[in-house]
N, C-alpha and C positions, 0 to 999 in steps of 0.2 A: 150482859155475862152469858157466855156460853155453857150450856148444860150437857150433861153426858150424852145424853141420847144424839142430840145435833154435832155433837162431836165425833162419834162414831160413825155417824152418817156422812160426815164430809172426810173422815178418813176412808171409808170405803169407795166413795164417789172419787176422789183423788188416786185410789189404787187402781180402779176400773180403767179409769180414764189413761193412767200411764199404761196398763195392761195392754189396751186397744191401740194405743198409740205404737207400742211396739209389736202388735200383730198386722196392723195395716202398713206400716212403714218397713222399708228394708233394713237389716241390722243395726248399721252404726249409727243411720239416721233416727231410728226409732228409739235407740238408747239416749243419744243425746235429746230428742225432744221430750222424753220421759223426764230425764233428770233436769231439764229446764222447766217443766211442768213443776215437779217436786220443789223447786227453788222459788218460783214465782208465785205458787197457788197459795203458802203461807202469808205471803207479803199481801196478796190481794184480800184474803180473810180478815187479816189484822186490819187492814185500811178500812174495809167495810164496818168493822166491830166499832172502830173509832169514830167513823161517821153517824154511826147509830148512838154513840154516847155523846150527847151535845154538840155534835158538830164539830168534833175536835180533829178530825183528820183530813182538814182541808190542805195538807201539804205542808205544814209546818210540825213543829214538836208542840206538846203541851203547853211548855212554859213559855212560848213566844210573846212577846209585845208586852210580857210583866217584867217591869225593872225591879232589880232587888235595891233595896234601900239597906244600909248598914249604920250601927250607932257605935260611935268609938266606945271604949270601954274606959279611957283614961279622962277623956273631958266630956262624955255624952252627947257629942255633937253627932246630928245625923247627916250623911253624905253617901254619894255614889263613888266607887271607885275602890283603887286598892288600899291608899292610905289616906289619913283623916287630914284634911286642909287647914285645919286649926292648929292642932299639936304635931301633925306629922307621924302619929303612931299607928303601927299597922295591927294592933289589937282590936278587934271589931268582931261585932254580934250581928249577924243578919236579922232583919224585919222584913217580914212577908206581908 
C-alpha cells in the first residue's frame, strides 16, 4: 500500500522530470515528452506496486488462471459455462 509521504514524493518527482524535459527539449518535443511521461509513469508505478503484492503484476490480470464454477439454481448442478448442461437453465450462482 502506498502511503501519503511516498505519494507526494512521486508526484513531485514526476513534476520535476516533466519540467526538466520541457526545459531541455525544444518546445513541441518537450511538451510531447512530458505528456508521454505523465501517461507512462502511473502505469509503471502501478506495475511495481502489483509486483510487490505477491507477484501479481506479471503481465496478466489478477484473476487469470482461476476458473469460475457455477451452481444451477434449478437443479443444483455444478458446471462451467453460460447454461446448465443438465436442465438448460440460465439461472446460476457463482462459486469461487
